[in-house]
C-alpha positions as YAML, in Angstrom:
chain: A
units: angstrom
residues:
- id: 1
  name: UNK
  ca: [0.00, -0.07, 0.10]
- id: 2
  name: UNK
  ca: [0.89, 3.57, -0.90]
- id: 3
  name: UNK
  ca: [1.33, 6.26, 2.03]
- id: 4
  name: UNK
  ca: [-1.26, 7.95, 0.71]
- id: 5
  name: UNK
  ca: [-3.38, 4.75, 1.03]
- id: 6
  name: UNK
  ca: [-2.40, 3.94, 4.50]
- id: 7
  name: UNK
  ca: [-3.35, 7.63, 5.60]
- id: 8
  name: UNK
  ca: [-6.46, 7.09, 3.79]
- id: 9
  name: UNK
  ca: [-7.07, 3.87, 6.18]
- id: 10
  name: UNK
  ca: [-5.71, 5.28, 9.16]
- id: 11
  name: UNK
  ca: [-7.52, 9.00, 8.46]
- id: 12
  name: UNK
  ca: [-9.77, 8.50, 11.33]
- id: 13
  name: UNK
  ca: [-7.67, 6.78, 14.47]
- id: 14
  name: UNK
  ca: [-5.21, 9.81, 13.56]
- id: 15
  name: UNK
  ca: [-5.01, 12.54, 16.46]
- id: 16
  name: UNK
  ca: [-4.79, 15.95, 15.93]
- id: 17
  name: UNK
  ca: [-0.91, 16.04, 16.13]
- id: 18
  name: UNK
  ca: [-0.46, 13.19, 13.68]
- id: 19
  name: UNK
  ca: [-3.22, 15.07, 11.30]
- id: 20
  name: UNK
  ca: [-0.39, 18.32, 11.85]
- id: 21
  name: UNK
  ca: [2.42, 15.51, 10.84]
- id: 22
  name: UNK
  ca: [0.46, 14.13, 8.15]
- id: 23
  name: UNK
  ca: [-0.09, 18.01, 6.70]
- id: 24
  name: UNK
  ca: [3.84, 19.06, 7.15]
- id: 25
  name: UNK
  ca: [4.38, 15.88, 5.05]
- id: 26
  name: UNK
  ca: [2.09, 16.83, 2.27]
- id: 27
  name: UNK
  ca: [2.67, 20.63, 2.03]
- id: 28
  name: UNK
  ca: [6.73, 19.59, 2.20]
- id: 29
  name: UNK
  ca: [7.67, 16.58, 1.46]
- id: 30
  name: UNK
  ca: [11.21, 17.44, 0.43]
- id: 31
  name: UNK
  ca: [12.33, 18.41, 3.97]
- id: 32
  name: UNK
  ca: [10.44, 15.66, 5.43]
- id: 33
  name: UNK
  ca: [12.04, 12.90, 3.69]
- id: 34
  name: UNK
  ca: [15.51, 14.59, 4.06]
- id: 35
  name: UNK
  ca: [15.14, 14.95, 7.68]
- id: 36
  name: UNK
  ca: [14.93, 13.06, 11.46]
- id: 37
  name: UNK
  ca: [11.23, 13.06, 13.10]
- id: 38
  name: UNK
  ca: [13.06, 15.51, 15.95]
- id: 39
  name: UNK
  ca: [13.13, 17.94, 13.80]
- id: 40
  name: UNK
  ca: [9.47, 17.06, 11.70]
- id: 41
  name: UNK
  ca: [8.28, 17.25, 14.88]
- id: 42
  name: UNK
  ca: [10.16, 20.18, 16.32]
- id: 43
  name: UNK
  ca: [9.04, 22.03, 12.65]
- id: 44
  name: UNK
  ca: [5.32, 21.93, 13.85]
- id: 45
  name: UNK
  ca: [5.45, 21.86, 17.86]
- id: 46
  name: UNK
  ca: [4.83, 17.93, 19.05]
- id: 47
  name: UNK
  ca: [6.53, 15.46, 20.67]
- id: 48
  name: UNK
  ca: [9.18, 13.52, 18.66]
- id: 49
  name: UNK
  ca: [7.48, 10.27, 19.99]
- id: 50
  name: UNK
  ca: [4.18, 11.70, 18.26]
- id: 51
  name: UNK
  ca: [5.96, 11.01, 14.37]
- id: 52
  name: UNK
  ca: [7.31, 7.47, 15.83]
- id: 53
  name: UNK
  ca: [3.89, 6.88, 16.70]
- id: 54
  name: UNK
  ca: [2.29, 7.86, 13.50]
- id: 55
  name: UNK
  ca: [4.95, 5.67, 11.84]
- id: 56
  name: UNK
  ca: [4.00, 2.42, 13.34]
- id: 57
  name: UNK
  ca: [0.23, 3.13, 13.09]
- id: 58
  name: UNK
  ca: [0.52, 3.26, 9.02]
- id: 59
  name: UNK
  ca: [2.21, 0.28, 9.47]
- id: 60
  name: UNK
  ca: [5.75, 0.74, 8.97]
- id: 61
  name: UNK
  ca: [8.01, -0.82, 11.23]
- id: 62
  name: UNK
  ca: [9.82, 2.27, 12.68]
- id: 63
  name: UNK
  ca: [10.14, 6.29, 11.23]
- id: 64
  name: UNK
  ca: [12.86, 5.33, 8.97]
- id: 65
  name: UNK
  ca: [10.57, 3.19, 6.88]
- id: 66
  name: UNK
  ca: [7.91, 5.52, 7.03]
- id: 67
  name: UNK
  ca: [10.41, 8.22, 5.84]
- id: 68
  name: UNK
  ca: [11.69, 5.88, 2.73]
- id: 69
  name: UNK
  ca: [8.05, 5.50, 1.91]
- id: 70
  name: UNK
  ca: [7.69, 9.53, 1.92]
- id: 71
  name: UNK
  ca: [10.79, 9.67, -0.25]
- id: 72
  name: UNK
  ca: [9.82, 7.14, -3.12]
- id: 73
  name: UNK
  ca: [5.94, 8.20, -3.24]
- id: 74
  name: UNK
  ca: [6.35, 12.00, -2.64]
- id: 75
  name: UNK
  ca: [9.46, 13.68, -4.20]
- id: 76
  name: UNK
  ca: [9.51, 14.25, -7.95]
- id: 77
  name: UNK
  ca: [12.99, 13.63, -8.08]
- id: 78
  name: UNK
  ca: [13.60, 14.10, -12.01]
- id: 79
  name: UNK
  ca: [12.92, 16.61, -14.00]
- id: 80
  name: UNK
  ca: [10.38, 16.58, -17.18]
- id: 81
  name: UNK
  ca: [13.32, 15.29, -19.72]
- id: 82
  name: UNK
  ca: [14.35, 12.44, -17.42]
- id: 83
  name: UNK
  ca: [10.57, 11.00, -17.08]
- id: 84
  name: UNK
  ca: [10.77, 11.14, -20.51]
- id: 85
  name: UNK
  ca: [13.93, 9.35, -21.18]
- id: 86
  name: UNK
  ca: [13.15, 7.01, -18.20]
- id: 87
  name: UNK
  ca: [10.12, 6.07, -20.33]
- id: 88
  name: UNK
  ca: [11.88, 5.82, -23.56]
- id: 89
  name: UNK
  ca: [14.55, 3.42, -21.60]
- id: 90
  name: UNK
  ca: [11.42, 1.03, -20.41]
- id: 91
  name: UNK
  ca: [10.35, 0.54, -24.15]
- id: 92
  name: UNK
  ca: [9.85, -3.06, -24.50]
- id: 93
  name: UNK
  ca: [10.68, -5.29, -27.95]
- id: 94
  name: UNK
  ca: [6.79, -4.72, -28.55]
- id: 95
  name: UNK
  ca: [7.40, -0.90, -29.41]
- id: 96
  name: UNK
  ca: [7.06, 2.59, -27.80]
- id: 97
  name: UNK
  ca: [3.13, 2.94, -29.13]
- id: 98
  name: UNK
  ca: [1.99, -0.81, -28.08]
- id: 99
  name: UNK
  ca: [3.74, 0.07, -24.66]
- id: 100
  name: UNK
  ca: [2.09, 3.34, -24.64]
- id: 101
  name: UNK
  ca: [-1.46, 1.54, -25.36]
- id: 102
  name: UNK
  ca: [-0.96, -1.39, -23.03]
- id: 103
  name: UNK
  ca: [-0.33, 0.98, -19.97]
- id: 104
  name: UNK
  ca: [-2.95, 2.92, -20.93]
- id: 105
  name: UNK
  ca: [-5.63, 0.01, -21.00]
- id: 106
  name: UNK
  ca: [-4.18, -0.83, -17.71]
- id: 107
  name: UNK
  ca: [-4.70, 2.36, -16.17]
- id: 108
  name: UNK
  ca: [-8.31, 3.16, -17.62]
- id: 109
  name: UNK
  ca: [-9.30, -0.42, -16.82]
- id: 110
  name: UNK
  ca: [-8.52, 0.52, -13.00]
- id: 111
  name: UNK
  ca: [-10.29, 3.57, -13.08]
- id: 112
  name: UNK
  ca: [-13.71, 2.19, -11.79]
- id: 113
  name: UNK
  ca: [-12.13, 0.75, -8.51]
- id: 114
  name: UNK
  ca: [-11.71, 4.74, -7.69]
- id: 115
  name: UNK
  ca: [-14.51, 6.24, -9.01]
- id: 116
  name: UNK
  ca: [-17.40, 4.38, -9.88]
- id: 117
  name: UNK
  ca: [-20.97, 5.94, -10.86]
- id: 118
  name: UNK
  ca: [-22.28, 6.35, -7.40]
- id: 119
  name: UNK
  ca: [-19.33, 8.80, -6.84]
- id: 120
  name: UNK
  ca: [-19.27, 10.60, -10.34]
- id: 121
  name: UNK
  ca: [-23.40, 11.19, -10.25]
- id: 122
  name: UNK
  ca: [-22.73, 12.70, -7.00]
- id: 123
  name: UNK
  ca: [-20.19, 15.34, -8.06]
- id: 124
  name: UNK
  ca: [-22.33, 16.17, -11.55]
- id: 125
  name: UNK
  ca: [-25.53, 16.52, -9.52]
- id: 126
  name: UNK
  ca: [-23.55, 19.14, -7.20]
- id: 127
  name: UNK
  ca: [-22.10, 20.81, -9.80]
- id: 128
  name: UNK
  ca: [-25.01, 20.83, -12.12]
- id: 129
  name: UNK
  ca: [-27.09, 22.88, -9.45]
- id: 130
  name: UNK
  ca: [-24.31, 25.61, -9.53]
- id: 131
  name: UNK
  ca: [-24.99, 29.09, -10.53]
- id: 132
  name: UNK
  ca: [-21.35, 29.56, -11.72]
- id: 133
  name: UNK
  ca: [-18.45, 26.51, -12.33]
- id: 134
  name: UNK
  ca: [-14.58, 28.23, -11.40]
- id: 135
  name: UNK
  ca: [-12.40, 26.00, -12.40]
- id: 136
  name: UNK
  ca: [-8.58, 25.93, -11.50]
- id: 137
  name: UNK
  ca: [-5.56, 24.06, -12.82]
- id: 138
  name: UNK
  ca: [-1.50, 24.38, -13.18]
- id: 139
  name: UNK
  ca: [0.41, 22.45, -15.29]
- id: 140
  name: UNK
  ca: [-0.21, 19.97, -17.92]
- id: 141
  name: UNK
  ca: [-3.68, 20.15, -15.91]
- id: 142
  name: UNK
  ca: [-4.52, 23.16, -17.86]
- id: 143
  name: UNK
  ca: [-5.08, 21.46, -20.75]
- id: 144
  name: UNK
  ca: [-7.99, 19.41, -18.94]
- id: 145
  name: UNK
  ca: [-9.45, 23.06, -17.76]
- id: 146
  name: UNK
  ca: [-9.85, 23.85, -20.99]
- id: 147
  name: UNK
  ca: [-11.38, 20.66, -21.91]
- id: 148
  name: UNK
  ca: [-13.98, 20.98, -19.18]
- id: 149
  name: UNK
  ca: [-14.97, 24.41, -19.60]
- id: 150
  name: UNK
  ca: [-15.54, 24.55, -23.34]
- id: 151
  name: UNK
  ca: [-17.69, 21.31, -22.78]
- id: 152
  name: UNK
  ca: [-19.37, 22.75, -19.89]
- id: 153
  name: UNK
  ca: [-19.83, 26.04, -21.92]
- id: 154
  name: UNK
  ca: [-21.73, 24.52, -25.10]
- id: 155
  name: UNK
  ca: [-24.21, 23.03, -22.58]
- id: 156
  name: UNK
  ca: [-25.27, 26.78, -21.33]
- id: 157
  name: UNK
  ca: [-23.00, 26.68, -17.81]
- id: 158
  name: UNK
  ca: [-21.49, 29.72, -16.93]
- id: 159
  name: UNK
  ca: [-18.10, 29.04, -16.27]
- id: 160
  name: UNK
  ca: [-14.77, 30.53, -15.02]
- id: 161
  name: UNK
  ca: [-11.27, 29.99, -15.77]
- id: 162
  name: UNK
  ca: [-9.23, 30.64, -13.26]
- id: 163
  name: UNK
  ca: [-5.40, 32.12, -14.02]
- id: 164
  name: UNK
  ca: [-2.76, 34.01, -12.52]
- id: 165
  name: UNK
  ca: [-1.33, 34.27, -9.07]
- id: 166
  name: UNK
  ca: [-2.33, 35.05, -6.03]
- id: 167
  name: UNK
  ca: [-4.43, 38.57, -6.43]
- id: 168
  name: UNK
  ca: [-5.60, 37.74, -9.89]
- id: 169
  name: UNK
  ca: [-6.74, 34.78, -8.64]
- id: 170
  name: UNK
  ca: [-8.17, 36.33, -5.57]
- id: 171
  name: UNK
  ca: [-10.02, 38.90, -7.46]
- id: 172
  name: UNK
  ca: [-11.47, 36.55, -9.59]
- id: 173
  name: UNK
  ca: [-13.05, 34.28, -7.17]
- id: 174
  name: UNK
  ca: [-14.43, 37.75, -4.99]
- id: 175
  name: UNK
  ca: [-18.33, 37.04, -6.21]
- id: 176
  name: UNK
  ca: [-18.07, 33.40, -5.22]
- id: 177
  name: UNK
  ca: [-21.06, 32.36, -3.05]
- id: 178
  name: UNK
  ca: [-22.79, 29.27, -1.78]
- id: 179
  name: UNK
  ca: [-24.85, 28.75, -5.22]
- id: 180
  name: UNK
  ca: [-21.51, 28.41, -6.64]
- id: 181
  name: UNK
  ca: [-18.85, 25.28, -7.22]
- id: 182
  name: UNK
  ca: [-15.15, 25.22, -8.38]
- id: 183
  name: UNK
  ca: [-13.43, 22.18, -9.66]
- id: 184
  name: UNK
  ca: [-9.86, 21.95, -9.36]
- id: 185
  name: UNK
  ca: [-6.92, 19.29, -10.46]
- id: 186
  name: UNK
  ca: [-4.18, 18.11, -9.09]
- id: 187
  name: UNK
  ca: [-2.08, 15.94, -9.90]
- id: 188
  name: UNK
  ca: [1.96, 15.41, -9.12]
- id: 189
  name: UNK
  ca: [1.84, 17.93, -6.01]
- id: 190
  name: UNK
  ca: [-0.99, 20.08, -4.63]
- id: 191
  name: UNK
  ca: [-0.69, 23.24, -6.64]
- id: 192
  name: UNK
  ca: [0.18, 26.47, -5.12]
- id: 193
  name: UNK
  ca: [-2.92, 28.62, -4.44]
- id: 194
  name: UNK
  ca: [-4.73, 24.99, -4.15]
- id: 195
  name: UNK
  ca: [-5.82, 25.79, -0.18]
- id: 196
  name: UNK
  ca: [-6.42, 29.08, -0.46]
- id: 197
  name: UNK
  ca: [-9.15, 28.78, -3.15]
- id: 198
  name: UNK
  ca: [-10.48, 25.43, -1.19]
- id: 199
  name: UNK
  ca: [-10.55, 27.52, 1.92]
- id: 200
  name: UNK
  ca: [-12.45, 29.70, 0.51]
- id: 201
  name: UNK
  ca: [-15.03, 27.85, -1.35]
- id: 202
  name: UNK
  ca: [-15.89, 26.21, 1.97]
- id: 203
  name: UNK
  ca: [-16.30, 29.31, 3.49]
- id: 204
  name: UNK
  ca: [-18.43, 30.78, 1.06]
- id: 205
  name: UNK
  ca: [-20.64, 27.23, 1.12]
- id: 206
  name: UNK
  ca: [-19.38, 26.80, -2.64]
- id: 207
  name: UNK
  ca: [-19.22, 23.39, -3.58]
- id: 208
  name: UNK
  ca: [-16.07, 21.83, -3.99]
- id: 209
  name: UNK
  ca: [-15.13, 18.93, -6.50]
- id: 210
  name: UNK
  ca: [-11.42, 17.64, -7.54]
- id: 211
  name: UNK
  ca: [-9.58, 15.51, -10.08]
- id: 212
  name: UNK
  ca: [-7.06, 14.08, -9.55]
- id: 213
  name: UNK
  ca: [-4.20, 11.01, -9.97]
- id: 214
  name: UNK
  ca: [-2.84, 9.24, -6.63]
- id: 215
  name: UNK
  ca: [-2.00, 12.59, -4.82]
- id: 216
  name: UNK
  ca: [-5.97, 12.91, -3.98]
- id: 217
  name: UNK
  ca: [-6.81, 11.55, -0.92]
- id: 218
  name: UNK
  ca: [-3.77, 13.64, 0.99]
- id: 219
  name: UNK
  ca: [-5.00, 17.19, -0.62]
- id: 220
  name: UNK
  ca: [-5.63, 19.57, 1.99]
- id: 221
  name: UNK
  ca: [-8.36, 20.86, 2.64]
- id: 222
  name: UNK
  ca: [-10.40, 17.97, 1.45]
- id: 223
  name: UNK
  ca: [-12.79, 18.41, -1.39]
- id: 224
  name: UNK
  ca: [-16.39, 18.25, -1.41]
- id: 225
  name: UNK
  ca: [-16.00, 15.56, -3.61]
- id: 226
  name: UNK
  ca: [-12.83, 13.96, -4.40]
- id: 227
  name: UNK
  ca: [-12.85, 11.80, -8.08]
- id: 228
  name: UNK
  ca: [-9.04, 10.39, -8.14]
- id: 229
  name: UNK
  ca: [-6.80, 7.30, -10.20]
- id: 230
  name: UNK
  ca: [-3.82, 6.58, -10.65]
- id: 231
  name: UNK
  ca: [-2.99, 7.66, -14.13]
- id: 232
  name: UNK
  ca: [-0.77, 5.53, -17.00]
- id: 233
  name: UNK
  ca: [2.83, 5.61, -15.99]
- id: 234
  name: UNK
  ca: [5.01, 5.69, -13.05]
- id: 235
  name: UNK
  ca: [6.16, 8.95, -10.15]
- id: 236
  name: UNK
  ca: [9.36, 8.59, -12.25]
- id: 237
  name: UNK
  ca: [8.25, 8.84, -15.62]
- id: 238
  name: UNK
  ca: [6.17, 10.15, -18.19]
- id: 239
  name: UNK
  ca: [2.38, 10.39, -17.09]
- id: 240
  name: UNK
  ca: [-0.73, 10.91, -19.47]
- id: 241
  name: UNK
  ca: [-3.71, 12.21, -19.14]
- id: 242
  name: UNK
  ca: [-5.86, 10.22, -20.28]
- id: 243
  name: UNK
  ca: [-7.64, 8.59, -17.11]
- id: 244
  name: UNK
  ca: [-8.12, 12.30, -15.72]
- id: 245
  name: UNK
  ca: [-9.86, 12.61, -19.22]
- id: 246
  name: UNK
  ca: [-11.86, 10.20, -18.84]
- id: 247
  name: UNK
  ca: [-13.12, 11.31, -15.16]
- id: 248
  name: UNK
  ca: [-13.64, 15.09, -17.00]
- id: 249
  name: UNK
  ca: [-15.92, 13.36, -19.51]
- id: 250
  name: UNK
  ca: [-17.99, 10.82, -17.34]
- id: 251
  name: UNK
  ca: [-18.74, 13.99, -15.47]
- id: 252
  name: UNK
  ca: [-19.78, 15.93, -18.30]
- id: 253
  name: UNK
  ca: [-21.77, 13.50, -19.57]
- id: 254
  name: UNK
  ca: [-23.38, 12.74, -16.33]
- id: 255
  name: UNK
  ca: [-24.34, 16.35, -15.98]
- id: 256
  name: UNK
  ca: [-26.22, 16.38, -19.53]
- id: 257
  name: UNK
  ca: [-27.65, 13.40, -18.01]
- id: 258
  name: UNK
  ca: [-29.58, 15.95, -14.78]
- id: 259
  name: UNK
  ca: [-31.36, 17.63, -17.49]
- id: 260
  name: UNK
  ca: [-31.02, 15.99, -21.14]
- id: 261
  name: UNK
  ca: [-33.74, 17.89, -23.10]
- id: 262
  name: UNK
  ca: [-31.65, 21.31, -21.74]
- id: 263
  name: UNK
  ca: [-28.09, 20.09, -22.67]
- id: 264
  name: UNK
  ca: [-29.19, 18.96, -26.07]
- id: 265
  name: UNK
  ca: [-31.67, 22.01, -26.89]
- id: 266
  name: UNK
  ca: [-28.62, 24.48, -26.20]
- id: 267
  name: UNK
  ca: [-26.33, 22.10, -28.16]
- id: 268
  name: UNK
  ca: [-28.38, 22.14, -30.68]
- id: 269
  name: UNK
  ca: [-29.06, 26.27, -30.67]
- id: 270
  name: UNK
  ca: [-25.07, 26.44, -30.60]
- id: 271
  name: UNK
  ca: [-25.33, 23.88, -33.82]
- id: 272
  name: UNK
  ca: [-26.86, 26.63, -35.63]
- id: 273
  name: UNK
  ca: [-25.27, 29.72, -33.95]
- id: 274
  name: UNK
  ca: [-22.08, 28.39, -35.68]
- id: 275
  name: UNK
  ca: [-23.51, 27.86, -38.79]
- id: 276
  name: UNK
  ca: [-25.02, 31.46, -38.57]
- id: 277
  name: UNK
  ca: [-21.13, 32.44, -38.25]
- id: 278
  name: UNK
  ca: [-19.67, 30.12, -40.91]
...
């Protein structure tokens, strides 16, 4: 089991001090992985024994084992070029495309172990009720933000793709209220400003939905609806967006299913409008 899976299983039994330790691991994995139990405990103001107890509660023999697991799971040790190089090095005699398709099929086949129809529908129903849907993504996930933004807009939904840094983001969500929702994307690590946006949404009573990879259960704060599944590829190699794209498409279709007549009417009107522009 991964660190994230262990944390998820043990979440209800963790003490407030142990939750603080987990939060520190998520926010600063490199510092934690390279430091000692004493340094971690001192950083957040808890007893050193708390770190050792947390490690054993998560199923590790000692803190050293826990730290090793953190290094393997959370720290992205390679730059983009090296990740691609690692992927190419792992190519079998079957060929690059064959290997890629095989990995994608395997990842997609396992998707339903993490996101079932019930979770997808619950998130879709919450988004369907929203007046306005804010969309937040960083890095490669921005491609998915554009995808879901365009698909929702075609169905007549009011969407806002958030961009820029702190001040820009603050200005864009200033009008958020309890009738709104936010969709966030997070993959290799928790993006900057993710926590601030989710906390703001919570304070306003807005619904939050996060689409994520394996890092999903470790995101702080947690979204109202978490749709996460491992992506194809390993952490130290090239990872694709096929799995989260499937989640996005499923989410949009579930939203359309809430009121198919209205959704189809919007799409038909769009088609006629496109013809008039052409």
